[in-house]
C-alpha positions as a Markdown table, in Angstrom:
| # | Residue | x | y | z |
|---|---|---|---|---|
| 1 | Met | 21.9 | 24.9 | -5.9 |
| 2 | Lys | 18.8 | 27.1 | -6.3 |
| 3 | Lys | 16.8 | 26.4 | -9.4 |
| 4 | Val | 16.7 | 29.3 | -11.8 |
| 5 | His | 14.8 | 27.5 | -14.5 |
| 6 | Leu | 11.6 | 26.9 | -12.5 |
| 7 | Thr | 9.7 | 29.2 | -10.1 |
| 8 | Lys | 6.3 | 29.5 | -8.5 |
| 9 | Lys | 6.4 | 33.3 | -9.0 |
| 10 | Leu | 3.8 | 33.8 | -11.7 |
| 11 | Thr | 2.3 | 37.0 | -12.8 |
| 12 | Lys | -1.4 | 37.6 | -12.3 |
| 13 | Ala | -2.0 | 37.2 | -16.0 |
| 14 | Gln | -0.1 | 33.9 | -16.1 |
| 15 | Lys | -2.1 | 32.6 | -13.2 |
| 16 | Lys | -5.4 | 33.7 | -14.9 |
| 17 | Ser | -4.5 | 31.9 | -18.1 |
| 18 | Tyr | -3.5 | 28.7 | -16.4 |
| 19 | Lys | -6.1 | 28.4 | -13.6 |
| 20 | Pro | -9.0 | 27.1 | -15.6 |
| 21 | His | -6.9 | 24.1 | -16.7 |
| 22 | Ala | -5.2 | 23.3 | -13.3 |
| 23 | Leu | -5.2 | 19.9 | -11.8 |
| 24 | Pro | -6.2 | 19.8 | -8.2 |
| 25 | Glu | -3.6 | 20.0 | -5.4 |
| 26 | Phe | -0.4 | 20.3 | -7.6 |
| 27 | Pro | 1.4 | 23.7 | -7.4 |
| 28 | Ile | 1.8 | 25.8 | -10.6 |
| 29 | Tyr | 5.3 | 26.7 | -11.9 |
| 30 | Arg | 6.7 | 28.6 | -14.8 |
| 31 | Thr | 10.1 | 28.3 | -16.5 |
| 32 | Phe | 12.6 | 31.1 | -17.0 |
| 33 | Pro | 12.1 | 33.2 | -20.2 |
| 34 | Ile | 12.9 | 31.3 | -23.4 |
| 35 | Glu | 13.8 | 33.5 | -26.3 |
| 36 | Lys | 12.4 | 32.8 | -29.8 |
| 37 | Asp | 12.3 | 35.1 | -32.8 |
| 38 | Gly | 13.0 | 38.1 | -30.6 |
| 39 | Arg | 10.2 | 37.4 | -28.1 |
| 40 | Tyr | 10.1 | 35.7 | -24.7 |
| 41 | Phe | 7.9 | 32.6 | -24.0 |
| 42 | Tyr | 7.3 | 30.6 | -20.8 |
| 43 | Leu | 6.2 | 27.0 | -20.1 |
| 44 | Val | 3.6 | 27.2 | -17.3 |
| 45 | Gly | 2.3 | 24.0 | -15.7 |
| 46 | Gln | 2.4 | 21.5 | -12.8 |
| 47 | Val | 4.7 | 18.7 | -11.7 |
| 48 | Gly | 3.9 | 15.5 | -9.8 |
| 49 | Ile | 6.5 | 16.0 | -7.1 |
| 50 | Pro | 8.8 | 18.9 | -6.3 |
| 51 | Glu | 11.9 | 16.9 | -7.2 |
| 52 | Glu | 10.8 | 16.6 | -10.9 |
| 53 | Asp | 11.5 | 19.5 | -13.2 |
| 54 | His | 9.4 | 18.4 | -16.2 |
| 55 | Phe | 5.7 | 19.1 | -16.3 |
| 56 | Met | 2.9 | 16.6 | -16.0 |
| 57 | Gln | 0.6 | 19.2 | -17.6 |
| 58 | Trp | 1.6 | 22.5 | -19.2 |
| 59 | Met | 1.0 | 25.3 | -21.8 |
| 60 | Val | 3.2 | 27.8 | -23.5 |
| 61 | Leu | 2.5 | 31.5 | -22.8 |
| 62 | Asp | 3.9 | 34.5 | -24.6 |
| 63 | Asp | 5.2 | 37.6 | -22.9 |
| 64 | Glu | 1.6 | 38.9 | -22.7 |
| 65 | Ala | 0.5 | 35.6 | -20.9 |
| 66 | Thr | -1.5 | 34.5 | -24.0 |
| 67 | Met | -1.6 | 30.8 | -24.8 |
| 68 | Val | 0.2 | 30.2 | -28.1 |
| 69 | Asp | -0.8 | 27.7 | -30.8 |
| 70 | Lys | 0.6 | 24.2 | -31.2 |
| 71 | Glu | 3.1 | 25.1 | -33.9 |
| 72 | Thr | 4.6 | 27.9 | -31.8 |
| 73 | Ala | 4.6 | 25.8 | -28.6 |
| 74 | Lys | 6.5 | 22.8 | -30.1 |
| 75 | Pro | 10.0 | 24.4 | -30.5 |
| 76 | Ile | 9.7 | 26.0 | -27.0 |
| 77 | His | 8.8 | 22.7 | -25.4 |
| 78 | Glu | 11.6 | 21.0 | -27.3 |
| 79 | Ile | 14.4 | 23.3 | -26.4 |
| 80 | Tyr | 13.3 | 23.5 | -22.7 |
| 81 | Thr | 13.2 | 19.7 | -22.5 |
| 82 | Met | 16.6 | 19.4 | -24.2 |
| 83 | Trp | 18.0 | 22.0 | -21.9 |
| 84 | Glu | 16.8 | 20.1 | -18.8 |
| 85 | Trp | 18.1 | 16.8 | -20.2 |
| 86 | Ala | 21.5 | 18.4 | -20.9 |
| 87 | Arg | 21.6 | 19.9 | -17.4 |
| 88 | Thr | 20.8 | 16.6 | -15.6 |
| 89 | Leu | 22.8 | 14.3 | -17.9 |
| 90 | Ser | 26.0 | 16.4 | -17.8 |
| 91 | Asp | 25.8 | 16.8 | -14.0 |
| 92 | Ser | 25.5 | 13.0 | -13.4 |
| 93 | Leu | 27.5 | 11.5 | -16.2 |
| 94 | Ile | 30.6 | 13.6 | -16.3 |
| 95 | Pro | 31.9 | 12.4 | -12.9 |
| 96 | Leu | 31.0 | 8.8 | -13.7 |
| 97 | Leu | 32.8 | 8.8 | -17.1 |
| 98 | Glu | 35.8 | 10.5 | -15.6 |
| 99 | Glu | 36.0 | 7.8 | -12.9 |
| 100 | Arg | 35.7 | 5.1 | -15.5 |
| 101 | Glu | 38.6 | 6.5 | -17.5 |
| 102 | Gln | 40.9 | 5.6 | -14.6 |
| 103 | Leu | 39.7 | 2.0 | -14.5 |
| 104 | His | 41.4 | -0.7 | -16.7 |
| 105 | Pro | 39.6 | -4.0 | -15.9 |
| 106 | Asp | 40.9 | -7.4 | -17.0 |
| 107 | Ser | 38.4 | -8.7 | -19.6 |
| 108 | Asp | 38.6 | -12.3 | -18.4 |
| 109 | Ala | 38.1 | -11.3 | -14.7 |
| 110 | Leu | 35.2 | -9.1 | -15.7 |
| 111 | Glu | 33.5 | -12.0 | -17.5 |
| 112 | Gln | 34.1 | -14.3 | -14.5 |
| 113 | Leu | 32.5 | -11.7 | -12.2 |
| 114 | Ile | 29.4 | -11.5 | -14.3 |
| 115 | Arg | 29.1 | -15.3 | -14.4 |
| 116 | Trp | 29.5 | -15.4 | -10.6 |
| 117 | Ile | 26.8 | -12.9 | -10.1 |
| 118 | Ala | 24.5 | -14.8 | -12.4 |
| 119 | Glu | 25.1 | -18.0 | -10.4 |
| 120 | Gln | 24.5 | -16.1 | -7.1 |
| 121 | Leu | 21.1 | -14.8 | -8.3 |
| 122 | Lys | 20.1 | -18.2 | -9.6 |
| 123 | Glu | 20.8 | -19.8 | -6.2 |
| 124 | Arg | 18.4 | -17.1 | -4.7 |
| 125 | Gly | 15.6 | -18.1 | -7.0 |
| 126 | His | 16.1 | -15.4 | -9.7 |
| 127 | Glu | 16.5 | -17.9 | -12.5 |
| 128 | Asp | 15.0 | -15.4 | -15.1 |
| 129 | Asp | 17.8 | -13.0 | -14.3 |
| 130 | Thr | 20.6 | -15.4 | -15.0 |
| 131 | Glu | 20.3 | -15.3 | -18.8 |
| 132 | Glu | 19.7 | -11.6 | -18.8 |
| 133 | Ile | 22.8 | -10.8 | -16.7 |
| 134 | Leu | 25.0 | -12.9 | -19.1 |
| 135 | Lys | 24.1 | -10.2 | -21.7 |
| 136 | Tyr | 26.5 | -7.9 | -19.9 |
| 137 | Ile | 29.4 | -10.1 | -21.2 |
| 138 | Thr | 28.4 | -9.3 | -24.8 |
| 139 | Leu | 27.7 | -5.7 | -23.8 |
| 140 | Phe | 31.2 | -5.2 | -22.5 |
| 141 | Arg | 32.8 | -6.9 | -25.5 |
| 142 | Asn | 30.9 | -4.5 | -27.7 |
| 143 | Lys | 31.7 | -1.5 | -25.5 |
| 144 | Thr | 31.8 | 1.8 | -27.3 |
| 145 | Met | 35.2 | 3.4 | -27.8 |
| 146 | Cys | 33.9 | 7.0 | -28.2 |
| 147 | Glu | 33.7 | 7.9 | -24.5 |
| 148 | Gln | 36.2 | 10.8 | -25.0 |
| 149 | Asp | 33.8 | 12.3 | -27.6 |
| 150 | Ile | 30.8 | 11.8 | -25.3 |
| 151 | Leu | 32.7 | 13.6 | -22.5 |
| 152 | Ala | 33.6 | 16.4 | -24.8 |
| 153 | Phe | 30.0 | 17.0 | -25.8 |
| 154 | Leu | 28.9 | 16.8 | -22.1 |
| 155 | Tyr | 31.6 | 19.4 | -21.1 |
| 156 | Glu | 30.3 | 21.8 | -23.8 |
| 157 | Leu | 26.7 | 21.2 | -22.8 |
| 158 | Arg | 27.5 | 21.8 | -19.1 |
| 159 | Asn | 29.2 | 25.1 | -20.1 |
| 160 | Val | 26.1 | 26.3 | -22.0 |
| 161 | Val | 23.8 | 25.2 | -19.2 |
| 162 | Arg | 25.9 | 27.2 | -16.6 |
| 163 | Thr | 26.0 | 30.3 | -18.9 |
| 164 | Thr | 22.2 | 30.1 | -19.2 |
| 165 | Glu | 21.8 | 29.8 | -15.4 |
| 166 | Ser | 24.0 | 32.8 | -14.8 |
| 167 | Glu | 22.1 | 34.9 | -17.4 |
| 168 | Gly | 18.7 | 33.8 | -15.9 |
| 169 | Tyr | 17.1 | 33.1 | -19.3 |
| 170 | Leu | 17.6 | 30.8 | -22.3 |
| 171 | Ser | 18.8 | 33.0 | -25.2 |
| 172 | Glu | 18.4 | 32.0 | -28.9 |
| 173 | Pro | 22.2 | 31.5 | -29.4 |
| 174 | Asn | 22.4 | 29.2 | -26.3 |
| 175 | Ala | 19.3 | 27.3 | -27.5 |
| 176 | Ala | 20.7 | 26.8 | -30.9 |
| 177 | Gln | 24.0 | 25.5 | -29.4 |
| 178 | Ile | 22.2 | 23.1 | -27.1 |
| 179 | Leu | 20.2 | 21.7 | -30.0 |
| 180 | Glu | 23.3 | 21.2 | -32.1 |
| 181 | Leu | 25.3 | 19.6 | -29.2 |
| 182 | Trp | 22.4 | 17.4 | -28.2 |
| 183 | Lys | 22.2 | 16.1 | -31.8 |
| 184 | Glu | 25.9 | 15.4 | -31.9 |
| 185 | Leu | 25.8 | 13.7 | -28.5 |
| 186 | Gln | 23.0 | 11.4 | -29.6 |
| 187 | Glu | 24.8 | 10.3 | -32.7 |
| 188 | Ala | 27.8 | 9.2 | -30.6 |
| 189 | Tyr | 25.9 | 8.0 | -27.6 |
| 190 | Gln | 22.6 | 6.5 | -28.8 |
| 191 | Pro | 24.0 | 3.1 | -30.0 |
| 192 | Trp | 25.4 | 2.4 | -26.5 |
| 193 | Ile | 22.2 | 3.6 | -24.8 |
| 194 | Ile | 20.1 | 1.2 | -26.9 |
| 195 | Gln | 22.4 | -1.6 | -25.9 |
| 196 | Leu | 22.1 | -0.7 | -22.2 |
| 197 | Phe | 18.4 | -0.7 | -22.3 |
| 198 | Thr | 18.2 | -4.2 | -23.9 |
| 199 | Ile | 18.7 | -5.6 | -20.4 |
| 200 | Asp | 15.6 | -5.9 | -18.3 |
| 201 | Ser | 15.4 | -3.1 | -15.6 |
| 202 | Ile | 14.7 | -5.5 | -12.7 |
| 203 | Thr | 17.6 | -7.7 | -13.8 |
| 204 | Ala | 19.9 | -4.6 | -13.9 |
| 205 | Glu | 18.7 | -3.6 | -10.4 |
| 206 | Asn | 19.5 | -7.1 | -9.0 |
| 207 | Phe | 22.9 | -6.9 | -10.8 |
| 208 | Gly | 23.6 | -3.5 | -9.1 |
| 209 | Ile | 22.4 | -4.7 | -5.7 |
| 210 | Gln | 24.7 | -7.8 | -5.9 |
| 211 | Leu | 27.7 | -5.6 | -6.8 |
| 212 | Glu | 27.0 | -3.2 | -3.9 |
| 213 | Lys | 27.3 | -6.1 | -1.4 |
| 214 | Glu | 30.8 | -7.0 | -2.5 |
| 215 | Glu | 34.2 | -5.3 | -1.8 |
| 216 | Lys | 35.1 | -3.3 | -4.9 |
| 217 | Ser | 37.8 | -4.7 | -7.2 |
| 218 | Thr | 38.7 | -2.9 | -10.4 |
| 219 | Glu | 36.3 | -5.2 | -12.3 |
| 220 | Gln | 33.5 | -4.6 | -9.8 |
| 221 | Lys | 33.9 | -0.9 | -9.9 |
| 222 | Tyr | 33.9 | -0.9 | -13.6 |
| 223 | Ala | 30.8 | -3.1 | -13.8 |
| 224 | Tyr | 29.1 | -0.9 | -11.2 |
| 225 | Thr | 29.7 | 2.2 | -13.3 |
| 226 | Ile | 27.8 | 0.6 | -16.2 |
| 227 | Phe | 24.9 | -0.1 | -13.8 |
| 228 | Leu | 25.0 | 3.5 | -12.6 |
| 229 | Glu | 25.2 | 4.8 | -16.1 |
| 230 | Lys | 21.9 | 3.2 | -17.1 |
| 231 | Asn | 20.3 | 4.5 | -13.9 |
| 232 | Tyr | 21.5 | 8.1 | -14.6 |
| 233 | Val | 20.2 | 8.0 | -18.2 |
| 234 | Tyr | 16.9 | 6.6 | -17.0 |
| 235 | Thr | 16.7 | 9.2 | -14.2 |
| 236 | Thr | 17.3 | 11.9 | -16.7 |
| 237 | Ala | 14.4 | 10.7 | -18.8 |
| 238 | Ser | 12.2 | 9.5 | -15.9 |
| 239 | Ser | 10.6 | 12.9 | -15.2 |
| 240 | Leu | 8.9 | 12.5 | -18.6 |
| 241 | Ser | 8.8 | 8.7 | -18.9 |
| 242 | Ser | 7.4 | 8.3 | -15.3 |
| 243 | Leu | 4.0 | 9.4 | -16.8 |
| 244 | Asn | 4.4 | 6.7 | -19.5 |
| 245 | Asp | 6.1 | 4.1 | -17.4 |
| 246 | His | 8.4 | 3.2 | -20.3 |
| 247 | Phe | 11.8 | 4.4 | -21.7 |
| 248 | Ala | 13.9 | 2.1 | -23.8 |
| 249 | Gly | 16.5 | 4.7 | -24.9 |
| 250 | Asp | 14.5 | 6.6 | -27.6 |
| 251 | Trp | 14.7 | 10.2 | -26.6 |
| 252 | Asn | 12.8 | 11.5 | -29.7 |
| 253 | His | 9.8 | 9.2 | -29.2 |
| 254 | Leu | 9.6 | 10.3 | -25.5 |
| 255 | Leu | 9.8 | 14.0 | -26.4 |
| 256 | Glu | 7.0 | 13.6 | -29.0 |
| 257 | Trp | 4.9 | 11.6 | -26.6 |
| 258 | His | 5.2 | 14.2 | -23.8 |
| 259 | Phe | 4.4 | 17.0 | -26.2 |
| 260 | Glu | 1.3 | 15.4 | -27.6 |
| 261 | Lys | -0.1 | 13.9 | -24.3 |
| 262 | Thr | 0.7 | 16.5 | -21.6 |
| 263 | Arg | 0.2 | 19.8 | -23.5 |
| 264 | Ile | -3.1 | 21.4 | -22.4 |
| 265 | Asp | -6.0 | 21.1 | -24.8 |
| 266 | Pro | -7.8 | 24.5 | -24.9 |
| 267 | Asp | -11.1 | 22.7 | -25.6 |
| 268 | Asn | -10.8 | 20.6 | -22.4 |
| 269 | Pro | -10.2 | 23.1 | -19.5 |
| 270 | Lys | -11.0 | 20.8 | -16.6 |
| 271 | Pro | -9.2 | 17.4 | -16.6 |
| 272 | Pro | -11.5 | 14.7 | -15.1 |
| 273 | Ile | -9.5 | 13.8 | -12.1 |
| 274 | Ser | -10.8 | 14.1 | -8.5 |
| 275 | Phe | -10.6 | 12.6 | -5.0 |
| 276 | Lys | -12.8 | 9.5 | -4.9 |
| 277 | Gly | -13.8 | 6.9 | -2.3 |
| 278 | Lys | -11.7 | 7.0 | 0.8 |
| 279 | Tyr | -9.9 | 10.2 | -0.3 |
| 280 | Lys | -13.0 | 12.3 | -0.6 |
| 281 | Pro | -12.5 | 13.9 | 2.8 |
| 282 | Tyr | -8.9 | 14.9 | 1.9 |
| 283 | Pro | -9.5 | 18.6 | 1.5 |
| 284 | Val | -11.0 | 18.9 | 5.0 |
| 285 | Leu | -8.2 | 16.8 | 6.5 |
| 286 | Lys | -5.7 | 19.0 | 4.7 |
| 287 | Arg | -7.1 | 22.1 | 6.4 |
| 288 | Leu | -7.0 | 20.3 | 9.8 |
| 289 | Tyr | -3.4 | 19.3 | 9.2 |
| 290 | Gln | -2.4 | 22.9 | 8.3 |
| 291 | Ala | -4.3 | 24.2 | 11.3 |
| 292 | Met | -2.4 | 21.8 | 13.6 |
| 293 | Val | 1.0 | 22.6 | 12.1 |
| 294 | Tyr | 0.7 | 26.3 | 11.7 |
| 295 | Ala | -1.7 | 27.3 | 14.5 |
| 296 | Ile | -2.7 | 24.8 | 17.2 |
| 297 | Ile | 0.7 | 23.2 | 18.0 |
| 298 | Pro | 2.5 | 26.6 | 18.0 |
| 299 | Leu | -0.1 | 28.0 | 20.3 |
| 300 | Glu | 0.1 | 25.0 | 22.6 |
| 301 | Ala | 3.9 | 25.3 | 22.7 |
| 302 | Leu | 3.6 | 29.0 | 23.5 |
| 303 | Leu | 1.1 | 28.2 | 26.3 |
| 304 | Phe | 3.5 | 25.7 | 27.8 |
| 305 | Leu | 6.4 | 28.2 | 27.7 |
| 306 | Val | 4.2 | 30.7 | 29.5 |
| 307 | Thr | 2.6 | 28.4 | 32.1 |
| 308 | Trp | 5.1 | 25.5 | 32.3 |
| 309 | Asn | 2.1 | 23.3 | 32.8 |
| 310 | Ile | 3.3 | 19.7 | 32.0 |
| 311 | Gly | -0.3 | 18.7 | 31.1 |
| 312 | Val | -0.1 | 20.9 | 27.9 |
| 313 | Leu | 2.6 | 18.5 | 26.6 |
| 314 | Ile | 0.1 | 15.6 | 26.4 |
| 315 | Pro | -2.0 | 16.9 | 23.5 |
| 316 | Ile | 1.1 | 18.2 | 21.8 |
| 317 | Gly | 2.7 | 14.7 | 22.1 |
| 318 | Val | -0.5 | 12.9 | 20.8 |
| 319 | Gln | -0.7 | 15.3 | 17.9 |
| 320 | Leu | 3.0 | 15.0 | 16.9 |
| 321 | Leu | 3.2 | 11.2 | 17.5 |
| 322 | Val | -0.2 | 10.1 | 16.2 |
| 323 | Phe | -2.3 | 12.5 | 14.3 |
| 324 | Ile | 0.4 | 14.4 | 12.2 |
| 325 | Pro | 2.1 | 11.1 | 10.9 |
| 326 | Ile | -1.3 | 9.6 | 10.0 |
| 327 | Leu | -2.5 | 12.8 | 8.2 |
| 328 | Arg | 0.8 | 13.1 | 6.3 |
| 329 | Gln | 0.5 | 9.5 | 5.2 |
| 330 | Tyr | -3.1 | 10.1 | 4.1 |
| 331 | Trp | -1.9 | 13.2 | 2.2 |
| 332 | Met | 0.8 | 11.3 | 0.4 |
| 333 | Trp | -1.6 | 8.5 | -0.8 |
| 334 | Ala | -4.3 | 11.0 | -1.8 |
| 335 | Thr | -1.8 | 12.9 | -3.9 |
| 336 | Leu | -0.6 | 9.6 | -5.5 |
| 337 | His | -4.3 | 8.7 | -6.2 |
| 338 | Leu | -4.6 | 11.9 | -8.3 |
| 339 | Ile | -1.3 | 11.1 | -10.2 |
| 340 | Phe | -2.6 | 7.5 | -10.9 |
| 341 | Gln | -5.8 | 8.9 | -12.4 |
| 342 | Trp | -3.9 | 11.4 | -14.5 |
| 343 | Lys | -1.5 | 8.8 | -15.8 |
| 344 | Glu | -4.3 | 6.5 | -16.8 |
| 345 | Ile | -5.9 | 9.4 | -18.7 |
| 346 | Leu | -2.6 | 10.2 | -20.4 |
| 347 | Lys | -2.0 | 6.5 | -21.4 |
| 348 | Asp | -5.6 | 6.1 | -22.6 |
| 349 | Lys | -5.9 | 3.2 | -20.2 |
| 350 | Ser | -8.6 | 3.1 | -17.6 |
| 351 | Met | -9.9 | -0.5 | -18.1 |
| 352 | Val | -9.9 | -3.0 | -15.3 |
| 353 | Ile | -8.5 | -6.3 | -16.4 |
| 354 | Ala | -10.0 | -8.3 | -13.6 |
| 355 | Arg | -11.4 | -8.0 | -10.0 |
| 356 | Phe | -11.0 | -10.6 | -7.2 |
| 357 | Glu | -11.7 | -11.0 | -3.5 |
| 358 | Val | -8.4 | -11.8 | -1.8 |
| 359 | Lys | -7.0 | -12.2 | 1.7 |
| 360 | Asp | -4.4 | -9.6 | 2.6 |
| 361 | Met | -1.8 | -11.7 | 4.4 |
| 362 | Gly | 0.0 | -8.7 | 5.8 |
| 363 | Ser | -2.9 | -6.7 | 7.3 |
| 364 | Ala | -2.9 | -8.8 | 10.5 |
| 365 | Thr | 0.9 | -8.6 | 11.0 |
| 366 | Asp | 0.8 | -4.8 | 10.3 |
| 367 | Ser | -1.9 | -4.3 | 12.9 |
| 368 | Lys | 0.0 | -6.4 | 15.6 |
| 369 | Thr | 3.3 | -4.5 | 14.8 |
| 370 | Phe | 1.5 | -1.1 | 15.2 |
| 371 | Ala | 0.0 | -2.3 | 18.4 |
| 372 | Val | 3.4 | -3.0 | 19.9 |
| 373 | Leu | 4.6 | 0.4 | 18.8 |
| 374 | Val | 1.6 | 2.2 | 20.4 |
| 375 | Ala | 2.3 | 0.3 | 23.6 |
| 376 | Ile | 5.9 | 1.3 | 23.6 |
| 377 | Met | 4.9 | 4.9 | 22.9 |
| 378 | Gly | 2.6 | 4.8 | 25.8 |
| 379 | Gly | 5.3 | 3.5 | 28.0 |
| 380 | Phe | 7.6 | 6.4 | 27.1 |
| 381 | Met | 4.8 | 8.9 | 27.7 |
| 382 | His | 4.2 | 7.5 | 31.1 |
| 383 | Ile | 7.9 | 7.7 | 32.0 |
| 384 | Phe | 8.0 | 11.4 | 31.2 |
| 385 | Leu | 4.5 | 12.4 | 32.4 |
| 386 | Arg | 3.9 | 9.9 | 35.3 |
| 387 | Asn | 0.3 | 9.9 | 34.3 |
| 388 | Trp | -1.6 | 6.5 | 34.5 |
| 389 | Met | -4.5 | 7.8 | 32.5 |
| 390 | Val | -2.3 | 8.5 | 29.4 |
| 391 | Leu | -0.7 | 5.0 | 29.7 |
| 392 | Ser | -4.2 | 3.4 | 30.0 |
| 393 | Ile | -5.4 | 5.1 | 26.8 |
| 394 | Phe | -2.3 | 4.0 | 24.9 |
| 395 | Leu | -2.6 | 0.4 | 26.2 |
| 396 | Ile | -6.3 | 0.3 | 25.3 |
| 397 | Val | -5.6 | 1.4 | 21.7 |
| 398 | Ala | -2.7 | -1.1 | 21.5 |
| 399 | Gly | -5.0 | -3.9 | 22.8 |
| 400 | Leu | -7.7 | -3.1 | 20.2 |
| 401 | Leu | -5.1 | -3.1 | 17.4 |
| 402 | Tyr | -3.6 | -6.4 | 18.5 |
| 403 | Gly | -7.1 | -7.9 | 18.9 |
| 404 | Tyr | -8.0 | -6.8 | 15.4 |
| 405 | Gly | -4.8 | -8.5 | 14.1 |
| 406 | Val | -5.7 | -11.8 | 15.9 |
| 407 | Leu | -9.3 | -11.6 | 14.6 |
| 408 | Ala | -8.2 | -10.7 | 11.1 |
| 409 | Asp | -6.2 | -14.0 | 10.9 |
| 410 | Arg | -9.2 | -16.1 | 11.9 |
| 411 | Thr | -12.1 | -14.3 | 10.3 |
| 412 | Ser | -13.1 | -12.5 | 7.1 |
| 413 | Leu | -11.7 | -9.1 | 8.3 |
| 414 | Ser | -8.5 | -9.4 | 6.3 |
| 415 | Trp | -10.4 | -10.2 | 3.0 |
| 416 | Thr | -10.5 | -7.3 | 0.6 |
| 417 | Lys | -11.0 | -6.4 | -3.1 |
| 418 | Met | -8.1 | -6.6 | -5.5 |
| 419 | Glu | -8.2 | -5.0 | -9.0 |
| 420 | Phe | -5.7 | -5.4 | -11.9 |
| 421 | His | -6.0 | -2.2 | -13.9 |
| 422 | Glu | -4.2 | -1.9 | -17.2 |
| 423 | Ser | -1.3 | 0.0 | -15.6 |
| 424 | Trp | -1.6 | -0.4 | -11.9 |
| 425 | Ile | -2.8 | -2.8 | -9.1 |
| 426 | Lys | -5.1 | -1.9 | -6.3 |
| 427 | Val | -5.4 | -4.0 | -3.1 |
| 428 | Gly | -8.0 | -2.6 | -0.8 |
| 429 | Pro | -7.2 | 1.1 | -0.5 |
| 430 | Leu | -3.5 | 0.6 | -1.5 |
| 431 | Glu | -2.8 | 1.7 | -5.1 |
| 432 | Val | 0.5 | 0.3 | -6.6 |
| 433 | Trp | 1.7 | 1.8 | -9.9 |
| 434 | Ser | 3.8 | -0.4 | -12.1 |
| 435 | His | 7.0 | 1.5 | -11.5 |
| 436 | Leu | 6.7 | 0.8 | -7.8 |
| 437 | Val | 6.7 | -3.0 | -8.3 |
| 438 | Arg | 10.1 | -4.5 | -8.0 |
| 439 | Gly | 9.0 | -8.1 | -8.4 |
| 440 | Leu | 6.1 | -10.5 | -8.6 |
| 441 | Ser | 6.2 | -14.1 | -7.6 |
| 442 | Trp | 3.9 | -17.0 | -6.7 |
| 443 | Lys | 4.7 | -18.4 | -3.3 |
| 444 | Asp | 2.2 | -21.3 | -4.0 |
| 445 | Glu | -0.8 | -21.8 | -6.3 |
| 446 | Gln | -3.0 | -19.3 | -4.4 |
| 447 | Thr | -0.5 | -16.9 | -2.8 |
| 448 | Leu | 1.0 | -13.9 | -4.7 |
| 449 | Glu | 3.8 | -11.8 | -3.4 |
| 450 | Ile | 4.2 | -8.3 | -4.7 |
| 451 | Asp | 7.6 | -6.7 | -3.9 |
| 452 | Ile | 7.0 | -3.0 | -3.8 |
| 453 | Arg | 9.3 | -0.1 | -3.0 |
| 454 | Arg | 8.7 | 0.4 | 0.7 |
| 455 | Asp | 10.6 | -0.6 | 3.8 |
| 456 | Asn | 8.0 | -2.8 | 5.5 |
| 457 | Gly | 8.3 | -5.8 | 3.3 |
| 458 | Pro | 6.3 | -7.2 | 0.3 |
| 459 | Leu | 2.5 | -7.2 | -0.1 |
| 460 | Thr | 1.2 | -10.7 | 0.1 |
| 461 | Val | -2.3 | -11.8 | -1.0 |
| 462 | Gln | -4.1 | -15.1 | -1.2 |
| 463 | Phe | -6.7 | -15.9 | -3.8 |
| 464 | Lys | -9.7 | -18.2 | -3.5 |
| 465 | Pro | -9.0 | -21.6 | -5.0 |
| 466 | Glu | -11.6 | -21.1 | -7.7 |
| 467 | Asp | -10.0 | -17.8 | -8.8 |
| 468 | Thr | -6.4 | -19.0 | -9.1 |
| 469 | Val | -6.5 | -19.7 | -12.9 |
| 470 | Glu | -8.2 | -16.5 | -13.8 |
| 471 | Ala | -5.9 | -14.5 | -11.5 |
| 472 | Ala | -2.8 | -16.0 | -13.1 |
| 473 | Glu | -4.1 | -15.1 | -16.6 |
| 474 | Ala | -5.0 | -11.5 | -15.4 |
| 475 | Leu | -1.5 | -11.1 | -13.9 |
| 476 | Glu | 0.2 | -12.4 | -17.0 |
| 477 | Lys | -1.7 | -9.9 | -19.1 |
| 478 | Trp | -0.8 | -7.1 | -16.6 |
| 479 | Cys | 2.9 | -8.0 | -16.8 |
| 480 | Glu | 2.7 | -8.0 | -20.6 |
| 481 | Asn | 1.1 | -4.6 | -20.7 |
| 482 | Asn | 3.6 | -3.1 | -18.3 |
| 483 | Gly | 6.8 | -4.8 | -19.5 |
| 484 | Arg | 7.2 | -6.8 | -16.3 |
| 485 | Ser | 8.1 | -10.4 | -15.7 |
| 486 | Met | 7.0 | -13.1 | -13.2 |
| 487 | Ala | 9.2 | -15.1 | -10.9 |
| 488 | Gly | 8.3 | -18.4 | -9.3 |
């Protein structure tokens, strides 16, 4: 469904008001009109990724594109945030709670299921999860009995949201109704949410993964809806809490934090974030990427259609298979780099806990894997083009990559710098924010495995023997600061 609450179509006056405060790279959006005291106001700001609807930095402008004061901005920010929460929460929770109404699990079978999952995870080395998962037994015994009331409030919220979307603006009567319904929903729902968030997030994720693997009995379906419910609540809040890396179920605290931390300060027009180090050439590479996608490749394709010269396909293939993916990956990490800087500023945390020189145990493997892929790619190009020169180039590149992988294992090439920041970890050029870390475990006294949210396996580093004690202390402090736990 097309969003009606956010748009990039700003007036010239709105752009002029916001531009001096803009963060680099992130597009500028404005909300639909929000009515207050007979006037219209707009939140104007930027989001980290297009999927998020809440702003990482914003201001409130009146209908003349003038920035309003803090007292005027506060209720506008509050009602927009609650409207967005109501929209997301009603869309996700209503189908889930309706499904749960049809389930009538046996309490003894449900308790046995939870104990079985705890044992399964214990056997896999997740001993810390066992005690946490057993909390689900108490959770189900204390299950709230007011789900009908919660559903009733969600139905009413959904109706107001849909009315607002059809009207294309948030009127004062609709805003007042959302505020009242949200308050009533919280009175009924908040005690249960607080209980849900007493269980560690990593434990909850392992619980859900284990349930996904099994065929669904009534008890498994019921337990899985509880896991999904926590995920949906967290997802609703995460577009705000992702800047803070913490949400324990307290909506009011999160709302206040977001207002105070992300609202633009008129006295600080240019936030101090920029491309640094390896990302410094990003603006130039961005222009190169845009030139390739929007000009060079289309022209080459047109040339091929006119001439039917098979040789024209060679540069197109190289650009599509090599340069475009590399530049896109570089763009993604450069953008994340800016977000990391901004989050550190918002959290008032920019201190480095400790620095170490470590051996990246995966760099050699990654290089060898990429070498094989390049060789296979060269083989396919040769099959279609019958050009030995192209194959030779690909094989030379593959040989160099594989040679680097072999040398990295036996020399100092795979040694790099590792930094524990207050709220993220940096290994060489790779920056890992705390919410990307699924787990941390010591494989032996020197080797640390960081399980991050990507498909090509965990990040494994090896410390020097003389650094192991200091590294363990730094990691313990990092985990404490970020609400994480160690395994192994």
